[in-house]
C-alpha positions in Angstrom: 221.3 63.9 83.7 223.4 62.6 86.6 221.7 59.1 86.6 222.5 58.8 82.9 226.1 59.9 83.3 226.6 57.5 86.2 226.6 54.7 83.6 229.1 56.4 81.3 231.9 54.1 80.0 234.5 56.6 81.2 235.3 56.1 85.0 236.1 59.8 85.6 232.6 60.7 84.3 231.0 58.1 86.5 232.9 59.3 89.5 231.8 62.9 89.0 228.2 61.9 88.4 228.2 59.8 91.6 229.5 62.7 93.6 226.6 64.8 92.3 224.1 62.0 93.0 225.3 61.9 96.6 223.5 65.2 97.2 220.1 63.6 96.2 218.7 61.4 99.0 216.4 59.4 96.8 216.3 55.7 95.8 216.5 56.7 92.1 219.9 58.4 92.8 221.2 55.5 94.9 220.2 53.0 92.3 222.2 55.0 89.8 225.2 54.9 92.2 224.9 51.1 92.4 224.8 50.9 88.6 228.0 53.0 88.5 230.0 50.7 90.8 228.8 47.6 89.0 230.3 48.6 85.7 233.5 46.6 85.0 236.4 46.8 85.1 236.6 48.1 88.6 238.0 51.6 89.2 239.2 52.6 92.7 238.1 56.3 92.3 234.6 55.2 91.3 234.5 52.7 94.2 235.7 55.4 96.6 233.1 57.9 95.5 230.3 55.3 95.5 231.3 54.3 99.0 231.0 57.9 100.1 227.7 58.5 98.3 226.1 55.4 99.8 227.5 56.1 103.2 226.0 59.6 103.2 222.5 58.2 102.3 222.2 55.0 104.3 218.7 55.8 105.5 217.5 56.0 101.9 218.5 52.4 100.9 218.8 50.4 104.2 215.2 49.1 104.1 215.6 47.9 100.5 218.9 46.3 101.4 217.4 44.5 104.4 214.7 43.2 102.1 217.4 42.0 99.6 216.0 44.2 96.8 218.8 46.8 96.6 221.9 45.0 95.2 222.6 41.6 93.8 224.5 39.2 96.1 228.2 38.9 95.1 228.1 42.0 92.9 230.7 44.8 93.2 228.0 47.0 94.7 227.4 44.4 97.4 231.0 44.6 98.4 230.8 48.4 98.7 227.6 48.1 100.7 229.3 45.6 103.1 232.1 48.2 103.6 229.7 51.0 104.2 227.7 49.0 106.8 230.9 47.8 108.5 232.2 51.3 108.9 228.8 52.5 110.2 228.9 49.8 112.9 232.4 50.8 113.8 231.6 54.5 113.9 228.6 53.8 116.2 231.1 52.1 118.6 233.6 55.0 118.4 231.2 58.0 118.5 230.0 57.9 122.2 233.6 58.0 123.4 234.5 60.9 121.1 231.4 62.8 122.2 232.5 62.6 125.8 236.0 63.8 124.9 234.9 66.6 122.5 232.1 67.9 124.7 232.6 71.6 125.3 231.2 71.3 128.8 233.6 69.9 131.4 233.4 66.1 131.8 234.4 64.1 134.9 238.1 63.1 134.6 237.1 59.4 135.2 234.7 59.5 132.2 237.4 61.1 130.0 240.0 58.5 131.0 237.6 55.6 130.4 236.7 57.1 126.9 240.4 57.5 126.0 241.2 54.0 127.2 238.3 52.6 125.2 239.5 54.3 122.0 243.1 53.2 122.6 241.9 49.5 123.0 239.8 49.5 119.8 241.1 47.5 116.9 240.2 47.6 113.2 241.7 50.9 112.2 242.7 51.1 108.5 246.4 51.9 108.3 246.3 53.0 104.7 243.4 55.4 105.2 245.1 56.6 108.4 248.1 57.6 106.3 245.8 59.5 104.0 244.2 61.3 106.9 247.6 62.1 108.4 248.8 63.5 105.0 245.7 65.6 104.7 245.7 67.0 108.2 249.1 66.7 109.8 252.0 67.1 107.4 251.8 70.9 107.6 253.5 70.5 111.0 254.6 66.9 111.5 257.0 64.7 109.6 257.0 60.9 109.0 260.1 59.3 107.4 261.2 62.6 105.9 257.8 63.6 104.5 256.3 66.7 106.1 257.4 69.8 108.0 259.5 70.2 111.1 257.1 72.5 113.0 255.9 69.8 115.4 257.3 66.6 116.8 258.6 64.0 114.3 256.2 61.2 114.1 258.6 58.7 112.5 258.9 56.6 115.7 255.9 57.8 117.6 254.6 54.2 117.9 257.6 53.4 120.0 257.5 56.6 122.1 253.7 56.6 122.9 251.3 53.8 123.7 247.7 53.8 122.4 246.3 55.9 125.3 248.9 58.6 124.8 248.4 58.7 121.1 244.6 59.3 121.7 245.4 61.9 124.3 247.9 63.7 122.1 245.1 64.4 119.5 242.2 64.9 121.9 244.2 67.1 124.3 247.4 68.5 122.7 248.1 70.6 125.8 248.4 67.5 128.1 252.2 67.1 127.5 254.0 69.7 125.5 257.8 70.3 125.1 258.7 74.0 125.6 259.8 74.4 122.0 256.3 73.5 120.8 254.4 75.9 123.1 252.4 78.7 121.4 253.6 82.3 121.3 251.2 85.2 121.3 252.2 88.5 119.7 250.3 91.8 119.7 251.5 94.6 117.4 251.3 98.3 118.1 248.5 98.6 115.6 246.3 96.1 117.4 246.9 92.9 115.4 247.2 89.6 117.2 249.2 86.6 116.1 249.2 83.2 117.9 251.1 80.1 116.9 254.5 78.3 116.9 257.5 80.5 117.0 259.4 79.3 113.9 262.4 81.7 114.0 263.5 85.1 115.2 266.2 87.6 114.4 266.9 91.1 115.8 264.6 92.4 113.1 261.6 90.0 112.9 259.9 87.0 114.4 258.1 84.3 112.3 254.9 82.8 113.7 253.2 79.7 112.1 249.5 80.0 112.9 248.6 76.5 111.6 248.0 77.7 108.0 250.9 80.0 107.1 254.0 81.7 108.4 253.6 85.3 109.5 256.6 87.6 109.5 256.3 90.3 112.2 258.8 93.2 112.4 260.3 93.4 115.9 259.9 97.2 115.8 256.1 96.7 115.6 255.7 94.3 118.5 254.0 95.7 121.5 253.7 92.5 123.6 255.0 89.0 123.2 254.0 86.1 125.5 254.8 82.4 125.5 251.5 80.6 126.3 251.2 77.4 128.3 249.5 75.6 125.5 250.5 73.6 122.5 250.8 75.2 119.0 248.7 72.2 117.8 245.1 73.3 117.5 242.5 71.8 119.9 239.4 70.2 118.5 241.3 68.5 115.6 239.5 65.2 116.3 236.2 66.9 115.7 237.2 67.6 112.1 237.6 63.9 111.4 234.9 61.2 111.1 234.9 58.6 113.9 236.5 56.0 111.5 239.2 58.5 110.4 240.1 59.1 114.0 240.6 55.3 114.6 242.5 55.0 111.3 245.0 57.7 112.1 245.6 56.3 115.6 246.3 52.9 114.0 248.6 54.5 111.5 250.6 56.2 114.2 250.9 53.0 116.1 252.7 51.5 113.2 255.4 54.2 113.1 258.2 52.4 114.9 
């Protein structure tokens, strides 16, 4: 059914069919994906979904591609394949450095510094995709050119304030350099509930804590203990929720904010 719908004349139908096909690691499914992207006129949502589906199943079609039996040279599908393979090569270069930095076991400081320097020196990040990643993951707390929230530092001119190394470090280790106003606050109530996050506001009657997802209003009368922590309100491990290419893209996007 999905293979048939992947050739539907309506691009939205093709995009949904391709997304479904991405979960089937077979040549039949991947050939249907190729058929979907080759239908003219081009559609950016179909292209995007085909790119993702092919990227998730490289091992299925790589041998056929190497033998020149998978896509026709010069076709729209060949362009998407080139993009997928280019991103895979880029990801392979990024991944070892991220693995060092995201390892839960303590790593030698020299190794961490070398890994951050290597990531900071890498070129080829996609600024447009970095903006999309930033909007997806960061605007709940950060603002760029008036877009976003004021719960973290404004990123509008961060490319002037921080060099590449510091940009990498700020995502990998948000506790490395934190202004007092962005430190986390921990609150425990008299009924045993715990809240940790950024102190957004306080009055004689209540405090408001942003936990990264939503703002929690806590009556002062219910607070048993309140402590300012020596850590950023930005969550650790954020880089681990991005693909290697997305990490490089968002760093490149932040570089351009001058």
